[in-house]
Structure formats: structure tokens, C-alpha cells
N, C-alpha and C positions, 0 to 999 in steps of 0.2 A: 831579425829585420829581412823586409822585403822590397823588392828593387824594382821598378816600374817603369820602361820605358812608353815613349808616346802618352805619357800623361796629360799634354793639351789634347788629345785628339779624344771620339768619343769613347772606344772599348778603354784606355788605360785609366782616363780620368773613372771611368767605374769601380778600374777593378781597384784605384787608389782609395776612392772614396769609401767601397765597401768593407776595404779592409781597416781602415783609419774608423770606419764606426765600430770596427771591435777590437779596437782598443791595442790593433798592432805599428812596429814601427813600421814606417813607410818613407822611402827613400825613392824620387821621381827623377827622372832622367830626362830632359826636356833640352831643346838647344837652344830656347827664349822663355829664360825664366821667368819674364815678364808674365806668361800664358799659365804659367803655375801659380800665381798668387794668391788665388783661392784656397787652394794645396797643403801652402805654406801655413795658412791663419789657421787652420785644421789642424796642423800638427807636423804636416811630413817635411820630409828634409828636401831639397832642393838641389839639386845639382846639373850645371849644365857641360853637356856631352854630346856627342854624335856619333851616333850608330855605327857609323864608317871607319872611327877613329878607337881603333883597339886598344889602344895604350889607358886613353880618358875610362873607355867603359869599364876595363880590367879594373881601376881605382873605384870606379861608382860602384862594382859589386864585390868590393871588400866587404868581409863578414856580413855578407847576403845569404838566407836560407832557403832563397829561390828568387826567383827572376821571371817577370811576363815582359815577352816582347813580341814584335812584330817585324815583318819588311816594308816600309811606307814603299810608297810610289811616289817618290820625290820628281815632277815635275821641269825643277829647276836645271837635274840632271839629265833630262829625258831626252836631249841628245843623243845623249850612248847608255839608254832606260834598261836593257839587259844587262851590262858590263858593269855599270853603277852596283844595282843591286844585287851583284853577283860579292861584289868587291862587301858591300854590306853586310851581307850573310858572312863570307869569311872573316871580315873584322871581329861579328860578333861569337862567331864560334871560337877564335884564338882568344878573347876575353874571356869567356865560359872556362874554356880549357887552361888559363892560367889563372884565372880565380878561385877556382875548386869549387865554385856555385854548384851544392848538392842537386838544384832541382831546378828546371827552366821548363816554364809553360809558353808554349810559342802559336802565337793566333796564326793559322794556314787556311786555305778553305779546300771547298771539297774539290773544286778542278784541278788540284792539286795531286788527286789521286790518279788524272792521265801521265803518260810520260813527256809529251808533248804537245804542239797545238792548241795550246791553251793559254797563250800568251801573259800576262801579270803570273800567273799561276804555274809557271816554268820557274820561275825564280825562288818562287815559295818551296817551291818541292826540292831546289837546289838546297835552299836555308833547314828544310827540314834535315836534309841527309848532312849536311855538316854539323848541325849544330847534335845529331846522333850520336857522330862522331867525337864534340867535344864536351860533352855533358855524361855527369853517371846516371842520370835520370831525366828524359825528354816527356813530359805532356804536347802532343799535338793536337790544336783545337781544328778540326777542319771545318770552318763554317762555312753553310751555305749563303747564298746571293742576299746579301745586307738589305734591309729593306729600307733603309735610308737612301739607298741608291734612285728611289724615284724622286727624289727633292734634286736630279741631275736635270729631270724635266719639266722642274720649275719657269725656268724662260721661255721654253717655247706655249708650255700651258699656259702662263700669265698673261703674252702678247698674240699668240697665233690660235688658241684655242685646240691646239693638239698636244698629242704623245709621241713623242717619234716610236719607233718599234726596231731594235736591232736583233731582237731575238728572233731563231726560224720560225719558231710558231708565236702570234699574238695570243693565243687561245691553249699552248700548254701549259698546262698548270705545275710550277716546280715550290720545291721547299723554299724559305727563305727566313731569316731571323735577324732579331733587330738587335743592335751593338749593345745595349741596357744587358742584355738577356746573355750575350755572351762576355760583356766584362764580369758578371754575377757569376759566370761557371768558371771565369777564369779565379776569378777570389778562391771560389772553392776549391779548386784545385791548388791553386795553392798553399792553402791551409788544410788542405787532406792529401798530403802528394801521394799517389799509386805507388804500390808494392815493385813496379815495374814501369819502364818506359811502355808508356799508349797512345795509341791514337782516337781521338773522339769525333766522330759527327757527329754536328753542331746543326741541329733541323728545327724546322719550326712551321707557323702555318704554309700553307700552301697558297699559289697564286699564280696568274697568268698575268702576263703583260695588260691585258685587258682588264682584268681586277686593277691594277696597280693604277691607269688612266681612270677607270669610274670610281675609285675612293682620292683619287687626286683632285680630279673633277671636282669630287662632291664635299671636300674641303674647301677649294676654291669657289665654288658656286657657280661651277660652268661644266658645261656636258660636252667632255675632249672629246673630239676624233682621234684613234689611233690612225697613225701613217706608217704603213712599213717602207723602212729605209733598204732599199735594194742592196744587197751583199758588195755588188759592186763600186755601189756609190756611197756606204759606209766612212771610208776612210775620207775621205773629201770632204763630205758632214761633217767629220768631227773636227777635223782641221780647221774648216771653216767656222767651228764654235770656239777654236781658240785653241784647242789641245796638239803638242808636237805631234809631227808622225810618227815616230814613232813609237810612242804611246798609244797614239788612235790606233795604230797598226796592232800593237799587243792587243786594246779592246776588240778589234774586230774579231782575232782569233777566239779570244774568249765569249762573245755572245757567239758563238758558233757553236760552241762545248753544252748551250743550253737547250739542245735540241731532245726528243725524247729519249732516253735512255742510252744517253751519250756519257756521264760521270756515274761512276760506280762509288758505291758507296763502299769502305774498305776499313771501317774503323771496327778497333775492338768492341766500342761499345757506342751508344748512341743516347745523346742529352738534346732536350726537346726545350725551346725556349715558347712562352706562350703568348707573348707581348704581339699585338694585332696592328695590321696597316694602321687602322684608325687613331688605336694607340698613339702609333708613331707620330702621323700626322697632327693631331690634336697636340702634342708634347713642343710639335716644332713650329703649328700653322697657329695652334689658338684654337678656340672652337667648340 
């Protein structure tokens, strides 16, 4: 039995679907069971639990041989963004320790290689350490920039013809990866656990912000103008777009990490996703 957290999200859904397609027993952990109806129809057991509920998660992990999890960015608790995420990390670690699940695959990010100054990845690094201390074997998937992040620019792209740039450079190309590739790698890691705990740098095609804007514009039939948002104006711009201020502040820290040479790759090995920006855009927008 494999237990998958976040199965209503992009990566967890792919992990669950991949395992089910291979005839594996799958239990998915979601907060809203209605969002897992399609997985239930395919044979998954659906359990309602929250990642900040150690007791509930421990029950969900009963009998599992592998557990896929992540640290969600819960905007409902964004007024205390970092403390809430660390409580989730502690609860997951407590459940893993108490249940004795032998292998955990945890979705992290390449910015977690930095000890601080990395926004949301600071809590992800904390979760990495908590899970390592709790589990017998942990596979850390440090994924590069999600290609699906391009969809955050859809509203200004559609309505204003612009692609806001929060990165230090619009022309610096950095590794990206599609969430479908992350899910497939995670499923493979569950099915083929390593001999010992490891960190995997998960990379894919390299794009600059200008490349992302060009690709999104092509998909929308528009010529998008890249607009650099000054660092001092970024928190205000994100809060005006509807994000809670603590989360906006964390994101601005994270954007700064994408300066050339800032993020080290420290994994024991590297996996590469092949899905391109055009494929992601076609899958979401059609065409």
C-alpha cells in the first residue's frame, strides 16, 4: 500500500494515477474527499486527513510501505505563513515516526539547498530535516522551477498584454520542470526505493522569463511585453494581486534566489524531465 498526500494537486494526482495504472494499492490523503472522486473510481482508497494532524495522518499511514508527501502553501493560514508550515512539517514527521512507514518521498525544491533567504523553501528545508530524523529512508526530490508557474501570469497576460517579471533577470535561463514529470519520478522512487536516503535534483528544460513570456504569448495569440517589477515594489504588487502579505514577502525572497549562480545543486544524483513549456501550455490552454 502506498499513501499519497496532496492527491488533488498536480504532482500527487500524477503519483496516484501512475501507481494505480501499475496495479498498486493506493490510499490518497485529501482534505476534501470530493476532489478525489476520480481516483476513488479508479480503485484508490480515499481518506480525509490534514497534514497538520499527526494523529489522523498516522492512521492514514497504517500498513503503508511508501509515502509521498509535500509541504503545501496554505494561503488560508498565510497570516502566520512560516509557523503554520513548520507545524505541518512537525506533524508529518511525528506521523511518519509513529507509523513506522519505511520509505518517504518528499517533494522539495532546489532553493532548499540554501539555508535561509529562500522564502517558502526555508520551511521546505526544515521539513526535509524533520523527515530525515523521523523516517528510516527518505528520498528528497528537489525540483527546479515549476513550468506551471507560468499560469500565474495569465490574468495580466490576457487583460493587459504583459508578463510581469519578478526575477532578477528576464534573460537568465534557469532549469524548469513540469509537475507531470515530478509525479512520474516520485512514483518510480516509491516503486524502486533506494538502498539509503538520498537527495535528487530534478531538472528539465531551461527557460528565461522572456522565454516563458514568449511561449505564453504564442499560446494566447498575443505578443506579451515583459515588465520588470522593481524589487522594492514587488510585495505591494503581489498583495494588490490578492496574495496575503506574509506569503508575498516569502515569494519575493524566493524570486531573488533565481539570480545567476545563486542556487547550488547538491543532490546525490540528477533526474531530468523532458516535458516542454509548449506541451504544458497545450495541456492547460489547448491548441
